[in-house]
Every structure is written in structure tokens, then in C-alpha cells.
C-alpha positions in Angstrom: -70.8 -18.6 -15.9 -68.9 -15.5 -17.1 -66.6 -15.5 -14.1 -65.8 -19.2 -14.5 -65.0 -18.6 -18.2 -62.6 -15.7 -17.4 -60.9 -17.8 -14.7 -60.4 -20.7 -17.2 -58.9 -18.3 -19.8 -56.5 -16.8 -17.2 -55.3 -20.3 -16.2 -54.7 -21.2 -19.8 -52.7 -18.0 -20.4 -50.6 -18.3 -17.1 -49.6 -21.9 -17.4 -47.6 -21.5 -20.7 -46.0 -18.4 -19.4 -44.8 -20.2 -16.2 -43.6 -23.1 -18.3 -41.6 -20.7 -20.6 -40.1 -18.9 -17.6 -39.1 -22.1 -16.0 -37.5 -23.3 -19.2 -35.5 -20.1 -19.5 -34.3 -20.4 -15.9 -33.2 -24.0 -16.5 -31.3 -22.9 -19.6 -29.5 -20.2 -17.5 -28.7 -22.8 -14.8 -27.2 -25.2 -17.4 -25.1 -22.4 -18.8 -24.0 -21.3 -15.3 -23.0 -24.8 -14.3 -21.0 -25.1 -17.6 -19.1 -21.9 -16.9 -18.5 -22.9 -13.3 -16.9 -26.1 -14.4 -14.7 -24.1 -16.8 -13.6 -21.8 -14.0 -12.9 -24.7 -11.7 -10.8 -26.4 -14.3 -8.7 -23.2 -14.5 -8.5 -22.7 -10.7 -8.0 -26.4 -10.0 -6.2 -27.7 -13.1 -5.3 -31.1 -11.5 -8.6 -31.7 -9.8 -7.5 -33.0 -6.4 -11.0 -32.8 -5.0 -11.2 -29.1 -5.6 -14.4 -29.0 -7.5 -17.3 -27.2 -5.9 -20.7 -28.8 -6.2 -23.5 -26.4 -7.3 -26.0 -25.4 -4.6 -28.9 -25.1 -7.0 -30.8 -28.3 -7.7 -33.8 -28.9 -9.8 -36.8 -27.9 -7.8 -39.3 -30.6 -7.0 -42.4 -30.4 -9.1 -45.5 -29.6 -7.0 -49.0 -29.8 -8.2 -50.4 -26.3 -8.7 -54.0 -25.6 -8.1 -55.8 -24.6 -11.3 -55.7 -20.9 -11.9 -53.0 -20.2 -9.2 -49.7 -18.8 -10.8 -46.5 -20.4 -9.6 -44.7 -17.1 -9.4 -43.2 -17.2 -5.9 -40.8 -20.2 -6.2 -39.9 -19.4 -9.8 -39.1 -15.7 -8.8 -36.9 -16.9 -6.0 -35.0 -19.3 -8.2 -34.5 -16.6 -10.9 -33.2 -14.2 -8.3 -30.6 -16.7 -7.1 -29.5 -17.6 -10.6 -29.0 -13.9 -11.4 -26.9 -13.5 -8.3 -24.8 -16.5 -9.2 -24.3 -15.2 -12.7 -23.1 -11.9 -11.4 -20.6 -13.6 -9.0 -19.4 -15.8 -11.8 -18.7 -12.8 -14.0 -16.8 -11.1 -11.2 -14.7 -14.2 -10.5 -13.9 -14.6 -14.2 -12.8 -11.0 -14.4 -10.6 -11.3 -11.3 -8.9 -14.4 -12.8 -8.2 -12.6 -16.0 -6.9 -9.6 -14.2 -4.6 -11.7 -12.0 -3.3 -13.5 -15.2 -2.6 -10.1 -16.8 -0.7 -8.9 -13.7 1.3 -12.1 -13.6 2.3 -11.7 -17.3 3.3 -8.1 -16.5 5.5 -9.2 -13.6 7.2 -11.9 -15.7 7.8 -9.4 -18.5 9.4 -6.9 -16.1 11.6 -9.6 -14.6 12.8 -10.8 -18.0 13.6 -7.2 -19.0 15.5 -6.7 -15.7 17.4 -9.9 -16.2 18.4 -8.9 -19.8 19.5 -5.5 -18.7 21.6 -6.9 -15.8 23.3 -9.4 -18.0 24.1 -6.6 -20.5 25.6 -4.4 -17.8 27.7 -7.3 -16.4 29.1 -8.1 -19.9 29.9 -4.4 -20.4 31.7 -4.2 -17.0 33.7 -7.4 -17.7 35.0 -6.0 -21.0 37.5 -3.2 -21.3 41.2 -2.4 -21.8 43.9 -4.8 -21.0 45.1 -4.8 -17.3 48.1 -2.7 -16.3 51.4 -4.4 -16.0 53.1 -3.2 -12.8 56.3 -1.4 -13.8 59.6 -2.9 -12.6 58.0 -5.7 -10.6 60.5 -8.6 -10.2 58.2 -10.9 -8.2 54.4 -11.1 -7.5 53.3 -8.8 -4.7 51.6 -11.8 -3.0 54.7 -14.0 -3.0 54.7 -15.6 0.5 57.5 -14.6 2.8 59.8 -17.2 4.1 58.1 -19.5 6.6 59.8 -20.9 9.6 60.1 -24.7 9.3 60.2 -26.6 6.1 57.5 -26.8 3.5 57.2 -29.0 0.5 57.7 -27.2 -2.8 54.9 -26.8 -5.3 54.9 -29.9 -7.5 55.8 -28.9 -11.1 56.3 -32.2 -13.0 57.2 -32.0 -16.7 53.7 -33.2 -17.6 52.0 -30.6 -15.3 50.2 -28.9 -18.3 47.3 -30.7 -20.0 47.4 -30.1 -23.7 44.3 -30.4 -26.0 45.1 -29.8 -29.6 47.4 -26.8 -29.7 46.1 -25.2 -26.5 47.9 -25.7 -23.2 45.8 -25.3 -20.0 46.8 -24.6 -16.4 48.4 -27.0 -14.0 46.0 -29.7 -12.7 44.9 -29.1 -9.1 46.0 -32.6 -8.2 49.6 -31.6 -9.1 49.6 -28.8 -6.5 50.9 -29.9 -3.1 49.2 -28.8 0.1 51.7 -27.3 2.5 52.2 -28.6 6.0 53.9 -26.0 8.3 52.0 -26.7 11.5 50.1 -23.4 11.2 46.7 -24.1 9.7 46.1 -20.4 8.7 49.5 -20.3 7.0 48.9 -23.6 5.2 45.5 -22.4 4.0 46.9 -19.3 2.5 49.9 -21.0 0.9 47.7 -23.6 -0.7 45.5 -20.8 -2.2 48.6 -19.1 -3.4 49.9 -22.2 -5.1 46.6 -22.8 -6.8 46.7 -19.2 -8.1 50.3 -19.6 -9.2 49.3 -22.7 -11.1 46.4 -20.7 -12.7 43.8 -22.9 -11.1 41.6 -19.9 -10.6 38.3 -21.5 -9.5 40.0 -23.7 -7.0 42.1 -20.7 -5.8 39.0 -18.6 -5.3 37.4 -21.3 -3.2 40.5 -21.9 -1.1 41.2 -18.2 -0.5 37.6 -17.4 0.5 37.6 -20.3 2.9 40.9 -19.1 4.4 39.5 -15.6 5.1 36.3 -17.1 6.6 38.1 -19.6 8.8 41.0 -17.4 10.0 39.8 -13.7 9.8 42.2 -12.6 12.6 45.3 -14.2 11.0 47.8 -11.8 9.5 47.5 -13.9 6.4 43.8 -12.9 6.0 45.0 -9.6 4.4 47.2 -11.6 2.0 44.4 -14.0 1.1 41.8 -11.3 0.5 44.1 -9.4 -1.7 45.1 -12.5 -3.6 41.4 -13.3 -4.1 41.1 -10.0 -5.9 44.1 -10.7 -8.0 42.6 -14.1 -8.9 39.4 -12.5 -10.1 41.5 -9.9 -12.0 43.6 -12.6 -13.7 40.6 -14.6 -14.6 38.9 -11.7 -16.4 36.5 -10.6 -13.7 37.4 -7.0 -12.9 34.1 -6.1 -11.2 34.4 -8.9 -8.7 38.1 -8.1 -8.3 37.3 -4.4 -7.4 34.9 -5.6 -4.7 37.5 -8.0 -3.2 40.2 -5.3 -3.1 37.9 -2.8 -1.5 36.8 -5.4 1.0 40.4 -6.0 2.0 41.1 -2.3 2.5 37.9 -1.8 4.5 38.2 -4.8 6.7 42.0 -4.8 7.2 43.2 -1.2 6.7 46.3 -2.1 8.8 46.9 -5.4 7.0 50.1 -6.0 5.1 48.3 -6.1 1.8 45.9 -3.2 2.2 48.2 -0.8 0.2 48.5 -3.5 -2.6 44.7 -3.8 -2.7 44.3 -0.1 -3.3 46.9 -0.3 -6.1 45.1 -3.2 -7.8 41.7 -1.6 -7.1 42.9 1.4 -9.2 43.9 -1.0 -12.0 40.5 -2.8 -11.8 38.6 0.4 -12.0 40.7 1.6 -15.0 39.9 -1.7 -16.7 36.2 -1.0 -16.0 36.5 2.4 -17.7 36.1 4.2 -14.4 39.2 6.4 -14.7 38.0 9.2 -12.4 37.3 6.6 -9.6 40.7 5.0 -10.2 42.4 8.4 -9.7 40.6 8.9 -6.4 41.9 5.5 -5.3 45.5 6.4 -6.2 45.1 9.6 -4.2 43.8 7.7 -1.2 46.7 5.2 -1.5 49.3 8.0 -1.5 47.6 10.0 1.3 47.1 7.0 3.7 50.2 5.0 3.1 52.6 7.5 1.4 55.2 7.2 4.2 55.2 3.4 4.0 55.3 2.9 0.3 58.4 1.4 -1.3 60.0 2.9 -4.4 58.6 0.1 -6.5 55.1 0.8 -5.3 55.4 4.5 -6.0 56.5 3.7 -9.5 53.5 1.4 -10.0 51.2 4.2 -8.7 52.7 6.6 -11.3 52.1 4.0 -14.0 48.5 3.6 -12.9 47.8 7.3 -12.8 49.2 7.7 -16.3 47.0 4.9 -17.6 44.0 6.5 -16.0 45.0 9.9 -17.3 44.9 11.4 -13.8 45.5 15.1 -13.5 
């Protein structure tokens, strides 16, 4: 009788404990599923079948023999829930860390963009360009071409006036030449656009000419005039690259010396006087014997503006 009484008391004590433990596990499972749904909404914001179904389901209720504790199944379920909770915590931490790194990268990119824009604005500002001394005609004026060409159209209404401001000649008013030489025509058209102050159209035409006819003698003319177009439209940094490219690619071209001269002017405008002086030295050393009196005079003016020793 005493043993039966003890067994009955033990069963009464074990059953509430098991019920409490199971209730605690079910609460943890509910919280875990709620957190999993929150993480899935963050990882799969648009749904699209990305939700992962939980692997834990409510255990089937089995009849327990009186006095036998249901510790084995409950312990296994508790262990699995604990493991999932740890994985959930790790996944949440990883998502937060990735978000932090993404924000850092975005902040770094924004800072780089602002710094680059500031530097470009600083480069594009500077003193007024140097006016070549004693120049009676543009250095890029095309030489006489065999055969007839139609002159640039310059009607009286070639300038478009808005209020009190006159703009450049419309591109439609600029004739395309027809000499029978495609490379010559391409350069002359770019030259006419530049002469009419149609700078964006001139840039496109001159770039295309150099790309389409790189072996033509006019390629040196077109690349040099591209630099002048940039310089005239207030883009000295782009102009300096175009002039240097002409000297590097066509050192024997007819406009290579002119490109060095204008490169010196562009560098002076960019407040790089020391580099401008080196360019003038290079121009005199490489092409000194071939330079005209007018070119030598322009070099002297450029060196003076850059305060070369």
C-alpha cells in the first residue's frame, strides 16, 4: 500500500511538470515561427513563393501510461527548438551586418562622387584662355582643297536670338561639303560646325572622323580641332587630354606641334603652370627647326603667361 501511494503521488507531481514544460516549448515555437516570418518578409519582400515552411509541427498526443514521465519526446523537441532559435539569431545578425555594410558602401560611393564633382568643377574653372599673339587666321583653317566645295552657309538669319542673347549658328545652316574624299569631307564638316560655334555637334563629328579615318592626314587636324572645341566650350581638362592624344598618336602629324601649343594653354588654364612650361620645352625641343615665326611668338606668350623660367 505504501509503494502504491508513493507511485500515485509521483504521477500527480510529474504530470503538471510535463504539461508546464510542453506549454513553454509551444510558446517558444510560436515566437520562433513569428520571428521566422519577419525574417522571410525581409529576405523575400515580394513573396514570390519564397516562404519556407516550418519543419516543426505539433506533436501527436499519445496516451501516457500512468506514472511514466514523457521526458524523451519533450526533451528532443526542446533541443530542436533551441537549435532553431540559435540559427534564427545568427541569421538575423548576418542580415543586420550585411545591411550595415551596404550602408557603408553607399556612404563611401556618395563621398567619392561629391569629391569627384568638386575636383572637376575646380579643374574647369581658372584664368581666361591665352589669345595667340599675332594670329591672323585659325591654326586649323583647312588648306585649299582640290575641286570645288560649297561654302559654309551664312544667311542673315543664321543666329537665333532669344531676348538680348544671340546664340551660335544652327547646325541645319551648316552645309556638308562634297569633295569626293570622305575623310576630307568629314573633317571639313567638323571644322564648319566648330566655326559656327556648334560645339556639341562639332565634337561628335570630329570624334567620328578620327575613328573612321585614323590613317588620313586629316586625322591629326581633326584630333587637334577636337581639343580646341573643348577649350572653346570651357572644358580645359578634356581639351588637354585631346591635345595630348594627338601628340601621342600622330607625332608626325601636321597638327602635332599645334596640339602641344594648345596643351600648354590648357594646362595654364588649369593652374598647372609647371606642367605647361614642360610642354613648351618639349614643343621647342622636338619641333624647333620646323616652327614658324608666328608659332615661336605664341610659345613665348604662353611661357610668359605660365611664368616659365
